[in-house]
N, C-alpha and C positions, 0 to 999 in steps of 0.2 A: 540492504539500504544503499550499498554502493551501486547495486544494479539500478535502483531508482535514480540515484545521482547521475549516472552516465546516461540513463534513458532520457532524463530531462535536458541534459547538455546536448544530446543528439537532436532534440526538437528544433534547435536553431537551423539545422541543416537538412532535415528531411522535407518531404514534399507536402506534409500535412500542415494544418493551421496551428498557430501558437501565438503567445503574447508578443514575442519578438522573433523576427525571421532574418536570416542571412540572405543577401541578394542572390548568391549562388546556392542552389539546393540540389540534392542528389537522391535518385531512386535507390542507389546502393545503400545509402544511410537509412532510408526508409525500410528497406528489406532487412538489413542487419538489426535495426532497432526492433522491428516487429517480430523477427524470427528468433533472435538470440536473447532478448531481454523481455519484451512485452508480454510474451505468452505465459511466463511463469511468475514474474516479479510481484504483481499485486495479489494473485491467488495465494502465493506463498506467504505474503505478509499477513493475510487474513487467517491462513492456516496456523501460522506461528502464534498469532494473537489468541486463537482458540486454545492452543496448547498452553499458553501462559495462563489462561483463565482456569484451566483444570488445576494448576498448582495454586492459583490465587484462592479458589473456592475450597481448597483442601485446608487452608488455615484461616478462613474468614466465613462469617455468616453472610447470608444474601444481602442484608442491609449494608454491611461493611464493604462488601464487594461493589455495590452500586456507588457508595460514597467514594471509593477508590477510583472507579471509572469516571466519576464527575471530575475529581481532582486531576486525573491523568489525561483526560481527553477534552472535556468541555472548557476547563480553565485556560489551557493554551489556545484553544480555538477562539473563544469569545473574549479573551483579554489581549493576549499577545498577538493573535491573528488579526482581529478586527482593528485594533488600535495601532499596530506597528507594521505587520508584515503584509497584509492584504492591500492597503492603499497603494504602495509602489507597484504591485502587480496589476492593479486596475489601471494605473496610469500608463504602464507599458501596453496593456491591452487596448486602451482607448486611442493612444497615439498611433499604434500599429494598424489596428483593424477598424477603427471607428472614425478616423479623420480628425481626432482632437488635436488642436494646435497650441493649446495653452500650456502654462508651466505646471509643474507638479502641485504647487500650492493652489493654483487656479482650478485644479481637478478636484480638490477636497470637497467643495460644495456639492459636486455631482455624486461623490462617494457617500457623503452623509445623507443626502437627500434619498439615495437609494436605500440606505439602511432604515431611515425614519419612515419613509412612505411605503415600504414593502408590506404587502398584505399577506395574511395567512392563506396558504394553498396546499392542497394535498397532491399536486401533480408530481412533486419530487420529494425526496427524503429531507430536504432542507426546510420545507414548510414556509420559508420566507424568501424573498428575492435577494438573498445574500450572495455576493460574489465570493465563492469559496476558495478560488485558487487551488493549490495542492492540498489544502487542509480539509477537503471533503472526506478524506480518509478517516479523520478523527470523528466526524459526525456519523459516518457509516458505522464505524466500530462501536460507538456508544449506543446507537440504535439497535444494532445486532445484540450487544451485550444485554440491553434492557429487555427487548422483546422476547428473546429466547431463553431468558433466565430460568423460567419454569422447566424447560427441557433440560437445561444444564443441571439443575438440581435433581431432576428425575434420573438422569444418567449416573448420578453419584449414589443413588439408592441401591438397595440390594437387587431389585428387579432391573434397574438400569445397568448395573455392573454385570449382571447375568447376560443381558442383551449384548453388551460390548464384548464379552467373552465369546459369545456365539459368532459374532461378526469376525473377531480375531481368529477363531478356529477355521473359518472359511478362507480368510486371507492368507493363512499359512500354506495353502495349496498353491500350486503353480497357476498363475493368472488370477489368483484371488484378489490381488490388490486392485484389479480393474472393476470390482464390484462397485466402487465409489463413483464410477462413471455413470451409473444408473440415475442416482438422484441429481447429479450435476446436469446431465443431458435433459432430464425431465423438466428442470427449472428453465433451462435455456429455451427449450422447444415451446413450453407452455406460456412464457411471459415476454420473451424478447420482441415478438412481433407486435405486442401491445404498445410499445414505447419507441417505435421506430423514429429515426431522425432526431432523437433527443439524447442528452447526456445527463449523468448523475441522476438516474431514474430508479424506480423501484425494482426493475428486473435485475439491474446490476447489484443492488443491495441484497436481493434474495439469492443470487448466484454466489456472491461472496459469503453470505451467511452459511451456505452449505459447506464451503471450505473451512469456515470457522468451526463448525460442528465436527467436521472430519478431524481437524487438528486437535480438538478437545478430546476426542475418544482415542486418537492414535497414541497419545502418551500414557494412556491407562493400561496398556498391555504391550509387553515387549515383542509379541509376535508381529505386531504391525511394523516395528522397526526392522525386524528380520525380513519381512516380506518386501519392504522398500529396498533393502540392500540387495536382495536376490534379483529384483526386477529392474535395477538401475540401467544397465546397458540395453536391455530390451526396450525400455522406455525412451532411451535416446534414439533408437531406430524409429520408434513410433512417432516421436516428436518431429524428426526430420521428415518422415513420410507425410504426416498430417499437415505440417506446415506447407509442404509442397501442394497438398490438396487444397488448402485454404488459398494459396497463391493462384492455383488454377481457377478456382471459383471467381476470384476477384479480377485477375488479369485476363484469363481466357474466356470466361463467361460474362464478365462485366457485372458481377454480383455486387450489390452495395454493401461495403464493409461498414460496421461490424455485423451485417446480416439483418439490419432493421428493414425487413421487407414483409410483404403479405405472406400469410400462411400457405405453404405449398409443399410438395414433395421435395423440391429443390431446397426450400428453406429448412426443412427438417434435416436433410442430409448435410447441409452446411453447418447447422448447429451441432450435429453429432461430431463432425470432423473437427470443428473448433474446440469442442469440449475435450476430445482426445488429445489435441495439441496442448491445451492447458494442463490437463491432468498428467500426461506423460512427462511433460517438461518439469512439473512440480516434483513428481516422484524421482526423476533423475537428479534434480538439484538436492533433494533430501537425501538421496543415496550417497552423494558426494559428501554431504555434511556428516552423515552417520559414519562413514568410513574414515574420513580424513580430518574432521574437526571434533572428534569425540574425546577431547582432553581439556584440561584446565590450563589457562595461561594468563599472564597479566594483560596481554593484548586483548584477549577475548573478554576478560572481565571489564576492562576499561571500555571496550567497544559496546558491550551490552548496556552499560549505563549511559553511554553517550548517544545511543541510537535514536531515541525519541527527540532530544533537542536538535540533533543533526537533521532529522527529517523536518522538524518545524522550521528551521532556519534555511534549508538548502535552496528551495526554489527562488525565494526572493533574492538571495545572494547570487545565484546563477544568472538570473535575469538582469540584475544590476551590472554585473561584470560583462555579460554578453551584450548588453545595450551599447557598450562602447566598443567591444572587440569586433563585433560583426561589421563595423564601419571601416575597419582597417583593410588595406589592400594586400591580401594574402589568401592562400588556399584554405580549403575546408579543414584539412587535417591539422595544420598549425593553429588555426583558430580554436578547434576543438580541444587541443592539448593545452593551449593558453587558458581558455575559459575553465576547463576542468581543474587545472592545477591551481590557478589563482582562487577560484571559488572554494576549493577544498581547504586551502590555507586560511582564507578569511573565515570560513565556517568554524574551523577548529580553533582559531584565535578567539573568536567571539565566545565559543563554548568554554574555553579555558579561562579567558579573561573576565567574562561577565556572568556566566551561568554556573559553572561547575562548583565553585567554591562559596557561593552565597545562597543560604537557605531561602530567603524571600524570592530570589530569582529562580532557584530550582523549583519552587512551588509553582511559579507561573509557567514553567516549561514541563510540568507534569512529572517532576522527579521527586523521589522521597528525600526528606531532609538528611543532611550529613550528620553523623554522630559527632557530638562535641568531645574534644579531648581535653581533660583537665589534669593539671599537675598535682599529684598527691604523694606525700612522703617520698619525694625525690623521684617518682616514677610517673609516666604518663599512662593513665587508665581511661579506657573508653567509657563514657557515661552510658546510662541505660538507654536502650533504643527508644526513640521518640515515637 
């Protein structure tokens, strides 16, 4: 999640489009963002979400699992998102990229008209002309959880677990972890060219769904973890090499990133290289976590609970802070440090002051309710879990 945080902070200063831009932009920032963070951070989020679903379905029936997904994903998106966090983002988007000159409150009719008049459409996983901001992730994750639930349940059956063991036995051999490149590359090659020049489309959802399923099965057998740890440094080399290959395609050959081009040999080769970059970077990051974060601590426990509210809040806060800081007369690095520091402080202050300690607000941010502590016979005892 810190990777996502720094990725979005860097968007002020890279050469791509965003809701708010700094006057001075840097190709170096674009390269660092794309090579160091962008390749792994979203695929890893979906992979970890799949791992979480394995544990969730271990203690819940399918109906309970779907109810939990609605509470954890759709409630924050369609209540906190639509009514609180997305309007400021649309205001920044319109003023920066659409020539809007009115005030924030004058923008509201435009926002509500978009919501009310949006019609149903299948061209994107949002179905409606909703401005998603960064909360598209919640919609994607819910749709993936819903559509592939039959597959998830099958993988928990005797036949499914036997299949997982067979895959794990293949992955224990040298290079076996790269078997997962096959389904990932097939999805990219088969679907990306169908949605070229568009964002938040079905090809992205299908690609992330594969990462979700991979994460779901990886926690079912310890041999996957051992394979990840064995291939960590090899994957770092592959990550660097494949990123250079992607850069050659984009800079040297002028290939349109992210590869939304007509089907051709060059298109296929680009998708394969990009998939290698994604998967090798994810395996390397997982190997670091498996080696160096495999312990319990108060910091990790606290962070694990805070991660979803942090994600829900972060982009609106970053944009609000950056809206003012990018106008200051100073270099890119000082602005980056100021925006990231102030934004982090404000996000954590909102989490601690308004979210963490209040069950109604926790519900709106997709969190489980806190256990009540009652004083009985001179001692504090935790009440039964709600």
